[in-house]
N, C-alpha and C positions, 0 to 999 in steps of 0.2 A: 428255223435253222439256228438263230442265235440262241434260243432257249436250249436246243439240243447241245450246243457247244458248251453252255454253262453247266448243264447237267453232267456232261462228260468230265469237265474239270472238277465239279463237286464230288463226283464218284471217285475220281483219282485221288483227291485229297483225303477223302474219308477212308479209303482202303490202303493208304500208304503204310501206316503202322501195322495193321493186321497182316498185311502181306509180308512185311519185313519179318515179323514174328513167325509167320508160316514158313518163310525161307529158312530161318534158323532151325525150326523144328524138322523140316525136310532134311537139312544137312546132318543133324544129329541122328535122326532115324536111319538114314541111308548109311552113314558112317558106322553106326553100331551094328547094323545088319551085316555089313561086309567084313569089317575088321574083326569083330567078335564072332563072326560066323554063327549068327543066332539060329536057333532051331526051336520048334515047339511054340508055345504061347508067346514068348518074347518076340519071335520072328513075325508072328501074326500081328502083334501090336505095331511093330515097326512097319510092316507092310500097309497097315491101315493108315498110319500117320503119313506115310509117303503118298498113298493114293489120295487121301483127303486134301493134303496141302497142294499136291499137283493139280487136283481138280479145281481148287480155289484160284490158281493162276490161270487155268484155261477159261474159267467162268469170267474172271476179271477181264481177260483180253477180249473175249467174244462180246461181253457187255459194252465195253468201250468202243469196239468196232461198230456195233449196232447203233450206238448213240451218235456216232460221228455223222455230220451232215453229208460229207463226201467220203464215202467209205474207201474207195479205191485210193484216193489221195491220202487219207489217213493211214491206210495200210502201208503205202510207200514211205511215208514220213515217220512211221513208228516201228521200224524193223527191230529196234532195240527191245520194244515191248514183246515182240514175237520171240526174241531170244530168251527173255525172262520167263515166258510161258513154257518154252521147251526145256530150258535149264533153270529151274526156279532159284537155285542158289546164286545165280549171277546178280540177282537183286541186291545181294549183300555188298556189291561193289559200291552202291550208293552210300554206304556207311563211311566210305573214304572221303566223302565230300569235305569233311573238316580239314583234311590234309591239303586241300587245294587253296586254302586261304590262310596266309600267314598274318598274325595280328600286327597291326600298325603299318602294314604295307598297302600301297594302292597300285597294283600292277596294271599295265595296259591291258586292253581287251585281248590282244594277241598273246601276251604273256600269260594271262589267266587261262586262255583256251589251251595253250600248250601244256601248262601245268596240269589241267584237268585231264587232258589226253594221256599224259605220261602216268599220272596217278591211277586213273581208271584202267588204263591199259595194263599196268603192272598188276593191279588187283585182279583184273579179269584173267590174266595169265596164271596167277597163283591158283585161283579157284578152278580154272579149266584143267590144270595139271592134277589137282587133288581129286576132282570128280572123275577125270579119265582114269586115274589110278584105281579108284574104287570100282568103276565100271569094268575095266579090263580084268581086274582080279576076280570079280564075281563071275565073269564069263569064262575065265581060263582055269580057275582053281581046280576043278575036278575033271578037266578034259584029259584024255589020254595023251601022253607025251608032251604035256604042258610044261613050259619052263617058267612061266609067271605064276608062282604059287604062294607068294607072301606079299604083304603090303609094301615092304621095303623094295622088293624087286619091281613091283608094279609102279612104285613112285620113280624109281630109277629109269624104267622104260618110258614113262610119261615125259620125264625131263629130256631124255634123249630124243624122243619123237617130236616134241613140240618145238625143239630147236632145229629139227630136220638134220641132226647129226647122223643118226642111224648107224650105231656101232654093230648092230645085228647079234649081240650076245644073247638078247632075250627077244623073242618074237611071238606074237599071238598065233595060235593054231586053230582057233574057232572063228566062224564067220562073224559072230558078234564082236569078238575081240579085234578083228581086223577092221570092222566098221568104226569101232572106237578110235583105232589108229588113224584111219582116214580123216575123221572129223578133227582129231587132235592136230594132224599135220596142216590141214587147211586153216584151222584156227590159229595155229602158231605162226604160219606165214602171214596171215592178216595182221596179227598183233605186232609182230616184228616189223612189218612194213609201216604200220601206222606210227609206232614209236620212233623208228629210224627217220621217217619223214619229218616228224615233229622236232627231233634233235637237229636235223639238218637245217630246218627253218630257223631254229634258235641260233645256230652257228652263223648262218648268213646274216641274220639281223645284227649280231654282235660285231661281225666283221665290217658291216656297213656303217656303223656308228662313227661319226666324225668325218664322213666322206659324202655328205649330202650333195656336194657339187658334182659328184661323179654319177649320181643316180639319174636315170632318164625321167623326164617329166611325164606325168600322166595326162590323159586327155582332159580331165577335169581341170588340172592346173593350166593347161594351154587355153582352154575356154575362158577361165577366169582372167588370164593375162590379156586375151583379146578383148574381153569386155572392158577392162580398165583402159586399154588403148583407145577403144571407141569412145569411152566417156571423156578422155582427154581431148580427142579430136572433135567432139561435138561443140556447137556454138556456145553452149552454156558451160562448157568445161573450163578448166583452168588455163588451157592453151588457146582459147578462142578470143575474139575481140572483146575489149573491155576488161580484160584480165590484167594481172600485174605486169604482163609483158609489155603493154603499151606504156606504162609508166617508166619501165626500164628503158624502152626505146627513146622516150623523151629525154631522159637523163643523158643517154648517150649522144643524142643529137645536140644537146646544149653543152656537152663537155663535162657535165656534172658540176660546174662551178658558176652557173648563172650567166655565162657569156655565150652569145650565139656562136655555134660552131666551134667554140673554144675548147 
């Protein structure tokens, strides 16, 4: 089991750069096919690149799942990898890792986590909007009575949909376009919820600074306090017999000036 875990980690490290390049190739090929409305041999080349790169992500995901010692547990804890396999360009979000660390700063673990969530969430939102724009344009462009016929309109529709604003000026008329809209709405709600919760956590932390006396004690802090009280009450503690309190008691009994009772 341990060797399988090491093999899975080795596989992940060795495929990180090739899959990042494949993600870029997928994005360029898909963008060219839709925006330039390719036909003939150029479209065939773009389709081949899209198929090969997408297959690379599927093979990577299945291989890592097979290598995992506990596959069901691995599946539940690696839903992000499943998203990368379904939408390969989401892997490009990892390139934003450099923006989560400011030089010379040592943020707390909570602060670093919030920064990562905001940066990755914003990056995922941009990529999601862009890919949805391409997908809905490809589905709608040649449909009868379609209103989404250019990339500019598709981009506007994606921005309106992901924010759940819903102006209704442009709507998909094909089943494929509507499914893109459904995925974009659910993705937008999830991303907005995550980013909003992260910002709320940051605001609460800032508001609580300097007011530690008003914060409730945790169970761990209560246990630590009780342990210290038990130590003080024990015979070997500072409050037991033979401690400095006996000396103080003698001083008080002699008045502190050497005279009995004085």
